[in-house]
C-alpha positions as CSV (number, residue, x, y, z in Angstrom):
1,X,5.8,62.8,187.1
2,X,9.0,61.5,188.8
3,X,9.9,57.8,188.3
4,X,11.0,55.8,191.4
5,X,14.3,54.0,191.3
6,X,12.4,50.7,191.4
7,X,10.4,51.6,188.3
8,X,13.5,52.8,186.4
9,X,15.3,49.5,187.2
10,X,12.4,47.5,185.8
11,X,12.4,49.5,182.5
12,X,12.9,47.5,179.4
13,X,16.1,48.4,177.6
14,X,18.1,47.1,174.6
15,X,21.9,46.8,175.0
16,X,23.6,49.0,172.4
17,X,26.5,46.5,172.2
18,X,24.8,43.1,171.8
19,X,21.2,44.1,171.2
20,X,19.8,42.0,174.1
21,X,16.4,43.2,175.5
22,X,16.3,43.1,179.2
23,X,15.4,45.0,182.4
24,X,17.9,47.6,183.5
25,X,20.1,46.0,186.1
26,X,21.1,47.8,189.3
27,X,24.8,47.7,188.2
28,X,23.9,49.1,184.7
29,X,25.6,46.1,183.0
30,X,24.3,44.0,180.2
31,X,23.4,40.5,181.5
32,X,24.5,39.0,178.2
33,X,27.7,40.6,177.0
34,X,28.7,42.4,180.2
35,X,28.9,45.8,178.5
36,X,28.2,49.0,180.5
37,X,24.6,50.2,179.8
38,X,24.0,53.9,179.1
39,X,20.3,54.1,180.3
40,X,19.1,56.8,177.9
41,X,20.7,55.3,174.8
42,X,19.5,51.8,175.8
43,X,16.0,53.0,176.3
44,X,15.9,54.8,173.0
45,X,17.4,51.7,171.4
46,X,14.6,49.6,172.8
47,X,11.9,52.0,171.6
48,X,13.3,52.1,168.1
49,X,13.5,48.3,167.9
50,X,9.9,47.9,168.8
51,X,8.4,50.3,166.2
52,X,7.7,49.8,162.6
53,X,6.7,46.6,160.7
54,X,9.8,44.7,161.6
55,X,9.6,45.9,165.2
56,X,6.0,44.7,165.5
57,X,7.0,41.3,164.1
58,X,9.8,40.9,166.6
59,X,7.4,41.9,169.4
60,X,5.0,39.2,168.3
61,X,7.9,36.7,168.1
62,X,9.0,37.6,171.7
63,X,5.4,37.2,172.9
64,X,5.3,33.7,171.3
65,X,8.6,32.9,173.1
66,X,7.2,34.0,176.4
67,X,4.3,31.6,175.8
68,X,6.8,28.9,174.8
69,X,5.1,28.7,171.4
70,X,8.3,28.1,169.4
71,X,6.6,27.2,166.2
72,X,4.8,30.5,166.1
73,X,7.9,32.4,167.2
74,X,9.8,30.8,164.3
75,X,7.2,32.0,161.9
76,X,7.5,35.6,163.1
77,X,11.3,35.5,163.0
78,X,11.1,34.3,159.4
79,X,8.6,37.1,158.5
80,X,10.9,39.7,160.2
81,X,13.9,38.4,158.1
82,X,11.8,38.6,154.9
83,X,11.5,42.3,155.7
84,X,15.1,42.8,157.0
85,X,17.6,40.1,156.2
86,X,20.3,41.8,158.3
87,X,18.2,41.7,161.5
88,X,20.6,40.1,164.0
89,X,18.0,39.6,166.7
90,X,15.8,37.7,164.2
91,X,18.7,35.4,163.2
92,X,19.5,34.7,166.8
93,X,15.8,34.0,167.7
94,X,15.4,31.8,164.7
95,X,18.4,29.7,165.7
96,X,17.0,29.2,169.2
97,X,13.5,28.4,167.9
98,X,15.0,25.9,165.5
99,X,16.5,23.9,168.3
100,X,13.3,24.0,170.5
101,X,11.1,22.9,167.6
102,X,13.4,20.0,166.8
103,X,12.4,16.4,167.2
104,X,14.4,14.1,169.5
105,X,15.7,12.1,166.5
106,X,16.6,15.2,164.5
107,X,18.0,18.0,166.5
108,X,18.6,21.0,164.2
109,X,21.8,22.3,165.8
110,X,23.6,22.5,162.4
111,X,21.0,24.8,161.0
112,X,20.8,26.8,164.3
113,X,24.6,27.4,164.3
114,X,24.3,28.7,160.8
115,X,21.6,31.2,161.9
116,X,23.7,32.2,165.0
117,X,26.6,32.9,162.7
118,X,24.4,35.2,160.7
119,X,23.4,37.0,163.9
120,X,27.0,37.7,164.6
121,X,27.8,38.6,161.0
122,X,25.1,41.3,160.8
123,X,25.6,42.7,164.3
124,X,27.1,46.1,164.8
125,X,29.3,44.7,167.6
126,X,30.3,41.2,166.6
127,X,32.2,40.4,169.8
128,X,29.3,41.5,172.1
129,X,26.8,39.6,169.9
130,X,29.1,36.6,170.1
131,X,28.9,36.7,173.9
132,X,25.1,37.1,173.8
133,X,24.8,34.1,171.4
134,X,27.0,32.0,173.7
135,X,24.8,32.8,176.7
136,X,21.6,31.9,174.7
137,X,23.2,28.6,173.5
138,X,24.1,27.7,177.0
139,X,20.5,28.2,178.1
140,X,19.1,26.3,175.1
141,X,21.4,23.3,175.7
142,X,20.6,23.1,179.4
143,X,16.9,23.3,178.6
144,X,16.8,20.8,175.7
145,X,19.1,18.1,177.2
146,X,16.5,16.7,179.6
147,X,14.3,15.8,176.6
148,X,16.9,13.4,175.2
149,X,17.7,12.0,178.6
150,X,14.0,11.4,179.4
151,X,13.6,9.7,176.1
152,X,16.5,7.3,176.9
153,X,15.0,6.6,180.4
154,X,11.7,5.7,178.7
155,X,13.2,3.4,176.1
156,X,16.5,2.3,177.7
157,X,15.7,-1.4,177.4
158,X,15.6,-1.3,173.6
159,X,18.6,-2.3,171.6
160,X,21.0,0.5,170.6
161,X,19.2,2.9,173.0
162,X,22.5,4.2,174.4
163,X,24.1,4.6,171.0
164,X,21.1,6.8,170.0
165,X,21.5,8.8,173.3
166,X,25.2,9.3,172.6
167,X,24.6,10.3,169.0
168,X,21.8,12.8,169.9
169,X,24.0,14.3,172.7
170,X,26.9,14.7,170.3
171,X,24.6,16.7,168.0
172,X,23.4,18.9,170.8
173,X,27.0,19.2,172.2
174,X,28.1,20.8,168.9
175,X,26.1,23.8,169.9
176,X,27.7,23.9,173.3
177,X,31.1,23.6,171.7
178,X,30.3,26.6,169.5
179,X,29.4,28.6,172.7
180,X,32.8,27.9,174.2
181,X,34.4,29.0,170.9
182,X,32.5,32.3,171.1
183,X,33.3,33.0,174.8
184,X,36.1,30.7,175.8
185,X,36.8,32.5,179.1
186,X,33.3,32.0,180.5
187,X,33.7,29.1,182.9
188,X,30.0,28.3,183.1
189,X,29.8,27.2,179.4
190,X,32.6,24.7,179.9
191,X,31.0,23.5,183.2
192,X,27.8,22.9,181.3
193,X,29.5,20.8,178.7
194,X,31.5,18.9,181.3
195,X,28.4,18.2,183.5
196,X,26.2,17.0,180.7
197,X,29.0,14.7,179.3
198,X,29.2,13.1,182.8
199,X,25.4,12.6,182.9
200,X,25.4,11.0,179.5
201,X,27.8,8.3,180.8
202,X,26.7,8.0,184.5
203,X,22.9,7.7,184.1
204,X,22.9,4.7,181.6
205,X,25.5,2.9,183.7
206,X,23.2,3.4,186.7
207,X,20.3,1.9,184.8
208,X,22.4,-1.1,183.5
209,X,23.7,-1.8,187.0
210,X,20.2,-1.6,188.5
211,X,18.9,-4.0,185.8
212,X,21.7,-6.5,186.6
213,X,21.0,-6.3,190.4
214,X,17.3,-6.7,189.8
215,X,17.8,-9.8,187.7
216,X,20.1,-11.3,190.3
217,X,17.6,-10.7,193.1
218,X,14.8,-12.3,191.0
219,X,17.0,-15.3,190.4
220,X,17.8,-15.8,194.1
221,X,14.2,-15.2,195.1
222,X,13.1,-17.9,192.6
223,X,15.2,-20.5,194.3
224,X,13.0,-20.5,197.4
225,X,10.1,-22.2,195.7
226,X,9.5,-26.0,196.2
227,X,8.8,-26.4,192.5
228,X,11.9,-27.6,190.7
229,X,10.6,-26.4,187.3
230,X,10.0,-22.9,188.7
231,X,13.5,-22.8,190.2
232,X,15.1,-23.7,186.9
233,X,12.9,-21.2,185.0
234,X,13.8,-18.5,187.5
235,X,17.5,-19.2,187.2
236,X,17.4,-19.3,183.4
237,X,15.4,-16.1,183.2
238,X,17.7,-14.3,185.6
239,X,20.8,-15.4,183.6
240,X,19.2,-14.1,180.5
241,X,18.4,-10.7,182.1
242,X,21.9,-10.4,183.6
243,X,23.5,-11.3,180.3
244,X,21.4,-8.5,178.7
245,X,22.5,-6.1,181.4
246,X,26.1,-7.0,180.9
247,X,25.7,-6.6,177.1
248,X,24.2,-3.1,177.8
249,X,27.2,-2.2,180.0
250,X,29.6,-3.2,177.1
251,X,27.5,-1.2,174.7
252,X,27.7,1.8,177.0
253,X,31.5,1.5,177.4
254,X,32.0,1.3,173.6
255,X,29.7,4.2,172.8
256,X,31.1,6.3,175.7
257,X,34.5,6.5,174.0
258,X,33.3,9.5,172.0
259,X,31.8,11.1,175.1
260,X,35.0,10.5,177.1
261,X,36.9,12.5,174.5
262,X,34.4,15.4,175.0
263,X,34.9,15.1,178.8
264,X,38.6,15.4,178.3
265,X,38.1,18.5,176.1
266,X,36.0,20.3,178.7
267,X,38.1,19.1,181.6
268,X,41.2,20.5,180.0
269,X,39.5,23.8,179.4
270,X,38.3,24.0,183.0
271,X,41.8,23.3,184.3
272,X,43.1,26.1,182.0
273,X,40.6,28.4,183.6
274,X,41.6,27.4,187.1
275,X,38.8,24.9,187.9
276,X,39.9,21.4,189.1
277,X,38.0,18.4,187.8
278,X,37.8,14.8,188.7
279,X,39.8,13.7,185.7
280,X,42.5,16.3,186.5
281,X,42.7,15.1,190.1
282,X,43.1,11.5,189.0
283,X,45.8,12.4,186.4
284,X,47.6,14.4,189.1
285,X,47.4,11.5,191.6
286,X,48.6,9.0,188.9
287,X,51.5,11.3,188.0
288,X,52.5,11.6,191.7
289,X,52.4,7.8,192.1
290,X,54.5,7.2,189.0
291,X,57.0,9.8,190.1
292,X,57.3,8.3,193.6
293,X,57.6,4.8,192.1
294,X,60.3,5.9,189.7
295,X,62.2,7.6,192.6
296,X,61.9,4.4,194.7
297,X,63.1,2.3,191.8
298,X,66.2,4.5,191.3
299,X,66.9,4.4,195.1
300,X,66.7,0.6,195.4
301,X,68.2,-0.3,192.0
302,X,71.1,-2.3,193.5
303,X,68.7,-4.3,195.8
304,X,66.4,-4.9,192.8
305,X,69.2,-6.2,190.7
306,X,70.1,-8.7,193.4
307,X,66.6,-9.8,193.7
308,X,66.4,-10.1,189.9
309,X,69.5,-12.3,189.9
310,X,67.9,-14.5,192.6
311,X,64.8,-14.7,190.5
312,X,66.7,-15.9,187.4
313,X,68.7,-18.4,189.3
314,X,65.6,-19.7,191.2
315,X,63.7,-20.0,187.9
316,X,66.4,-21.9,186.1
317,X,66.8,-24.2,189.1
318,X,63.0,-24.7,189.2
319,X,62.9,-25.7,185.5
320,X,65.9,-28.0,185.8
321,X,64.5,-29.7,188.9
322,X,61.1,-30.2,187.1
323,X,62.9,-31.8,184.3
324,X,64.9,-34.0,186.8
325,X,61.6,-35.0,188.5
326,X,60.2,-36.1,185.1
327,X,63.3,-38.2,184.5
328,X,63.2,-39.7,188.0
329,X,59.5,-40.6,187.4
330,X,60.1,-42.2,184.0
331,X,63.3,-44.1,185.0
332,X,61.7,-45.4,188.2
333,X,64.2,-43.9,190.6
334,X,63.6,-44.3,194.3
335,X,60.7,-42.5,195.9
336,X,63.1,-40.7,198.2
337,X,65.1,-39.3,195.2
338,X,61.9,-38.2,193.4
339,X,60.6,-36.6,196.6
340,X,63.8,-34.7,197.2
341,X,63.9,-33.4,193.6
342,X,60.2,-32.3,193.8
343,X,60.8,-30.6,197.2
344,X,63.8,-28.7,195.8
345,X,61.7,-27.7,192.8
346,X,59.0,-26.4,195.1
347,X,61.6,-24.4,197.1
348,X,63.0,-22.9,193.9
349,X,59.6,-21.9,192.7
350,X,58.8,-20.3,196.1
351,X,62.2,-18.4,196.0
352,X,61.4,-17.1,192.5
353,X,58.0,-15.8,193.7
354,X,59.6,-14.2,196.8
355,X,62.2,-12.5,194.6
356,X,59.6,-11.2,192.2
357,X,57.4,-9.8,195.1
358,X,60.5,-8.2,196.6
359,X,61.3,-6.5,193.3
360,X,57.8,-5.1,193.0
361,X,57.9,-3.9,196.6
362,X,61.3,-2.2,196.2
363,X,60.1,-0.5,193.1
364,X,57.1,1.1,194.7
365,X,54.5,-1.3,193.3
366,X,55.6,-1.4,189.6
367,X,54.7,-4.5,187.7
368,X,57.4,-7.0,186.9
369,X,57.4,-6.2,183.1
370,X,58.0,-2.5,183.9
371,X,60.8,-3.3,186.3
372,X,62.7,-5.5,183.8
373,X,62.4,-2.7,181.1
374,X,63.8,-0.2,183.7
375,X,66.7,-2.6,184.5
376,X,67.5,-2.9,180.8
377,X,67.6,0.9,180.4
378,X,69.9,1.2,183.5
379,X,72.3,-1.4,182.0
């Protein structure tokens, strides 16, 4: 009986490079490691992997995975490894199951990475298996992350909730980092790490800002009552809630320092691979602004020096005139004399401010301290 093209393409095959079981793709390429698939060899590889005692155990494990029964799948992977300690597929599956059976407060990525390393170690083609492992990790991290995010959403009002979120994410991210080590040229793995890092920072900020706005609105609404006690209580309660929200923002900023380093890591990797990120754009814009400012500073250096001289003279005059006004006040000099001195002091002060503003304008917006340092270097 002749098989149709559609039936052939739906046949289960097992990649001879990385060992991934899948349906035969139309382009005859492995969906995990990208290797070319030789249909006959891949079909034979699949048949041999599903026969015998170990093959039966692996089939039971895969059935449990399809049913998302990860505890049962883990048991079958362990039984398969008891029969064949070098079974790469079992080590890979055990690592995946280890993450999915983890509790929120104890994500087993360290153990999983050890099992994934064994999968690569015992594979016939380590490079191909490495790419397969990387793809599986990327899927696992994307699937597991919402669990820790939803846990934060549920308990975000508790103390140290964000520190716990950042700590749990750092544990999960160690797996994503391993995926990028295994297949550093795959953009999607860096994009996953980058996107999840951004979510870990942006979502808690959103909740803290919403809490602050809600408290403010409650405080304002409470002032429309005619009861003075109710107004005072509403104002006090709102202040307490806003202070708590502000404290949460500070907590997020402090704990986010670690996550920001991870963002920089993924951002740099994406830029290396030709993908522009928000951080890269900001850095480029900042660099252009500094370059333009430095060029403007060099171009207007003589005018800036003149303004700086005017600033120093005006400042000295201002100080001397202030001292003179103090003397005039204590020695009871005429009101006209005191007024004249005070007026001159005011003019000197204004001239000093004008000179400083002119310097900053001529230098392209550089702060006064940066300008004086630049002038010292020029001299």
